[in-house]
C-alpha positions as CSV (number, residue, x, y, z in Angstrom):
1,M,-46.2,-34.7,12.7
2,G,-50.2,-34.2,12.9
3,N,-51.0,-38.0,12.8
4,L,-48.3,-39.5,15.5
5,Q,-50.6,-39.9,18.4
6,L,-48.7,-42.7,20.9
7,L,-51.2,-44.4,23.3
8,E,-50.2,-45.9,26.4
9,G,-51.5,-49.6,26.9
10,E,-55.5,-49.9,28.2
11,L,-55.8,-46.7,26.1
12,N,-54.3,-48.2,22.4
13,L,-56.0,-51.6,23.3
14,E,-59.3,-50.0,23.7
15,K,-59.0,-47.8,19.9
16,K,-57.6,-50.6,18.1
17,D,-59.5,-50.2,15.3
18,I,-62.4,-47.3,16.4
19,E,-62.5,-45.1,14.0
20,F,-62.1,-41.4,16.0
21,S,-64.6,-39.7,16.8
22,K,-67.1,-42.5,17.8
23,W,-64.1,-42.9,20.1
24,I,-63.2,-39.7,22.2
25,E,-67.7,-39.9,21.6
26,G,-67.2,-43.1,24.0
27,T,-64.7,-42.5,25.8
28,H,-65.1,-38.4,26.8
29,S,-68.7,-39.0,27.5
30,S,-68.9,-35.3,29.7
31,E,-68.2,-32.1,27.0
32,E,-65.6,-31.4,29.9
33,G,-63.8,-34.8,29.2
34,R,-63.0,-34.7,25.7
35,N,-62.1,-31.3,25.3
36,N,-58.9,-31.5,27.7
37,Y,-58.7,-34.9,26.8
38,C,-57.9,-32.6,23.0
39,Q,-56.1,-30.1,24.8
40,R,-54.1,-32.1,26.7
41,N,-53.0,-33.5,23.4
42,Y,-53.4,-31.1,20.6
43,I,-56.7,-32.2,18.7
44,P,-58.5,-29.3,17.2
45,E,-61.8,-28.6,17.2
46,C,-63.0,-30.1,13.6
47,D,-65.4,-32.6,12.0
48,Y,-63.2,-35.9,13.1
49,N,-65.2,-37.9,9.7
50,I,-61.7,-39.5,7.9
51,C,-63.5,-37.1,5.4
52,N,-63.0,-34.6,7.2
53,F,-58.9,-35.4,8.1
54,K,-56.7,-32.9,6.0
55,E,-58.4,-30.5,7.5
56,F,-57.8,-32.4,10.8
57,I,-54.3,-32.6,9.8
58,D,-53.4,-29.2,9.2
59,K,-55.1,-27.5,12.5
60,R,-53.6,-30.0,14.0
61,N,-50.2,-29.1,12.7
62,I,-50.2,-25.4,13.2
63,L,-51.4,-26.5,17.3
64,I,-48.0,-28.8,17.3
65,K,-46.3,-25.9,15.6
66,G,-47.6,-23.3,18.2
67,Y,-46.3,-25.1,21.2
68,L,-42.8,-27.0,20.0
69,T,-42.5,-23.1,18.7
70,K,-43.7,-21.4,22.7
71,I,-41.5,-23.6,24.4
72,L,-38.4,-23.9,22.6
73,D,-38.1,-20.2,22.7
74,N,-38.9,-19.8,26.2
75,G,-35.3,-22.1,26.1
76,N,-33.4,-19.3,24.8
């Protein structure tokens, strides 16, 4: 679940094979822009280097599960 990120159209073409850490820095040059993107897409604060992939996925799963729990609990 934590590795699924559907990128639409132009973003998908821009991302291609670029390492995530380099892509997010280039796509969102301001810290505020990066923070907003990460918050909207449940991207955790951590080192985005591929060597840290497990930590990234674990933290992202926690964010996604928290969001799903919140919206599903509100439906009751």
